[in-house]
C-alpha positions in Angstrom: 119.6 92.1 165.8 120.5 93.9 162.6 122.3 97.2 162.6 119.9 100.2 162.4 118.9 101.3 158.9 120.4 98.1 157.3 118.2 96.9 154.4 116.6 93.5 154.8 117.3 90.6 152.4 114.8 89.3 149.8 115.1 85.5 150.1 113.0 83.6 147.6 112.3 79.9 147.6 111.3 78.3 144.2 110.9 74.8 142.9 108.4 72.5 141.2 105.5 71.1 143.2 106.5 68.2 145.4 109.9 69.7 146.5 108.7 70.7 149.9 109.0 74.4 149.1 106.3 75.8 151.4 107.5 73.8 154.4 111.0 75.1 153.9 109.8 78.7 153.7 108.1 78.2 157.1 111.1 76.5 158.7 113.5 79.2 157.4 111.3 82.1 158.5 110.8 80.6 162.0 114.6 79.9 162.4 115.6 83.4 161.4 113.0 84.9 163.8 114.4 82.7 166.5 117.8 84.1 165.9 116.5 87.6 166.6 115.8 88.8 163.0 112.8 90.7 161.9 111.2 88.5 159.2 108.2 88.7 156.9 107.0 85.4 155.5 104.9 85.8 152.4 104.0 84.3 149.1 103.1 85.0 145.5 100.4 85.2 144.2 99.9 87.4 147.2 96.9 87.8 149.5 96.1 91.1 147.9 93.2 91.8 145.6 94.8 90.6 142.4 96.4 87.6 144.1 93.0 86.6 145.5 91.6 86.5 142.0 94.5 84.3 140.9 94.1 81.9 143.8 90.4 81.7 143.2 91.0 80.9 139.5 93.3 78.0 140.5 90.5 76.3 142.4 87.3 77.4 140.6 88.4 77.4 136.9 91.3 79.1 135.1 91.1 82.5 133.6 92.1 83.1 130.0 95.9 82.9 129.8 96.5 86.6 128.8 94.2 87.7 131.7 96.0 85.4 134.1 99.4 86.7 133.1 98.3 90.3 133.4 97.0 89.6 136.9 100.3 88.0 137.9 102.2 91.1 136.9 99.6 93.5 138.6 99.7 91.4 141.7 103.6 91.4 141.8 103.8 95.1 141.2 101.3 95.9 144.0 102.8 93.3 146.4 106.3 94.8 145.9 105.2 98.4 146.3 102.8 97.9 149.2 104.5 95.1 151.2 107.9 93.8 150.1 109.9 96.9 149.4 108.7 98.8 152.5 109.6 95.7 154.6 113.1 95.5 153.1 113.6 99.2 153.6 112.7 98.9 157.2 115.4 96.2 157.7 113.0 93.3 157.7 114.1 90.1 155.8 111.4 88.8 153.5 111.2 85.1 152.9 109.0 84.6 149.8 107.3 81.5 148.6 107.5 81.9 144.8 108.4 85.0 142.8 108.8 85.9 139.1 110.8 82.7 138.4 107.5 80.8 138.9 105.9 83.1 136.3 108.7 82.2 133.9 108.3 78.5 134.6 104.5 78.1 134.7 103.4 80.7 132.2 106.3 79.5 130.0 104.8 76.1 130.2 101.6 77.7 129.1 103.2 78.9 125.8 104.7 82.3 126.7 108.3 83.1 125.8 110.4 82.5 129.0 113.1 85.2 128.1 110.4 87.8 127.5 108.6 86.9 130.8 111.9 87.4 132.6 112.6 90.7 131.0 109.1 92.0 131.7 109.4 91.1 135.4 113.0 92.2 135.9 112.0 95.7 134.5 110.1 96.3 137.8 110.9 93.4 140.2 114.3 93.5 141.9 116.4 90.3 141.8 116.4 88.4 145.1 119.4 88.6 147.4 119.2 84.8 147.8 117.3 82.4 145.6 116.9 78.8 146.7 115.9 76.5 143.9 114.6 73.3 145.5 115.4 70.7 142.9 114.0 67.2 142.6 113.7 64.6 139.8 110.3 64.9 138.2 109.4 61.3 138.8 110.1 61.7 142.5 108.1 64.9 142.6 105.1 63.2 141.0 105.4 60.4 143.6 105.3 63.0 146.4 102.3 64.8 144.9 100.5 61.4 144.7 101.4 60.5 148.3 100.0 63.7 149.7 96.7 62.7 148.2 96.5 65.5 145.6 95.4 65.0 142.1 97.9 66.3 139.5 96.8 69.5 137.9 97.7 70.6 134.4 101.1 71.9 135.6 101.8 68.7 137.5 101.8 66.4 134.5 105.3 65.0 133.7 106.2 67.1 130.6 105.0 70.4 132.2 106.9 69.7 135.4 110.0 68.9 133.5 109.7 72.1 131.5 109.3 74.1 134.8 112.2 72.3 136.4 114.4 73.2 133.4 113.3 76.9 133.6 114.2 77.1 137.3 117.6 75.5 136.7 118.2 77.9 133.8 119.1 80.6 136.4 121.3 78.5 138.5 124.5 80.4 137.4 123.2 83.7 138.8 125.3 84.9 141.8 122.2 84.9 144.0 121.1 81.3 143.1 121.5 78.2 145.2 120.3 74.8 143.9 119.3 72.7 146.9 118.8 68.9 146.4 115.3 68.1 147.7 115.9 64.4 148.2 117.4 64.5 151.8 115.3 64.9 154.9 113.4 68.1 155.6 115.9 68.8 158.5 119.0 68.4 156.3 117.6 70.7 153.6 116.6 73.2 156.3 120.1 73.2 157.8 121.7 73.8 154.4 119.3 76.7 153.6 119.6 78.3 157.0 123.4 78.2 156.8 123.4 80.0 153.5 120.9 82.6 154.7 122.8 83.3 158.0 126.1 83.7 156.1 124.5 86.4 154.0 122.8 88.2 156.9 
């Protein structure tokens, strides 16, 4: 167990659709819990009031781009203040499925300036302690999306996916970033991620 009063780590998992991101979030959170750590597994958009509006818009018709972007920022602020920061302060590790890097990628693909999106978010959102970028060739990602029976949405067209992949990889030189090849088996990817996380804890 962690030493008393030690701050938890913010561990973020990002990547384009088809990389197995959500499965790896679950595996990592479960493995850390099994090792005796306190872990909060969460996601953005969150399950808070603003996040629920965003998730509804994804299935029932998109909001206007400016309104959607404003909701992403409101949701992230509230999620940080009410959930993430208190958990970290209590010594709980947070494993987060998507963070502001997804806003940079997907809203960037929607026409917003990526550098401006990053600056806006980093003005209030702390950088992660560990960022896992699950990386996969876009054609491979599209095959996986097709194999799981999903219909590609606007952000899952080839050009948009490539744009998003490039945005995620644009932060790969940050000290907290780890690019993980998503082609191997789920078990191999999980072992690599768990090893990095355990070394940091």
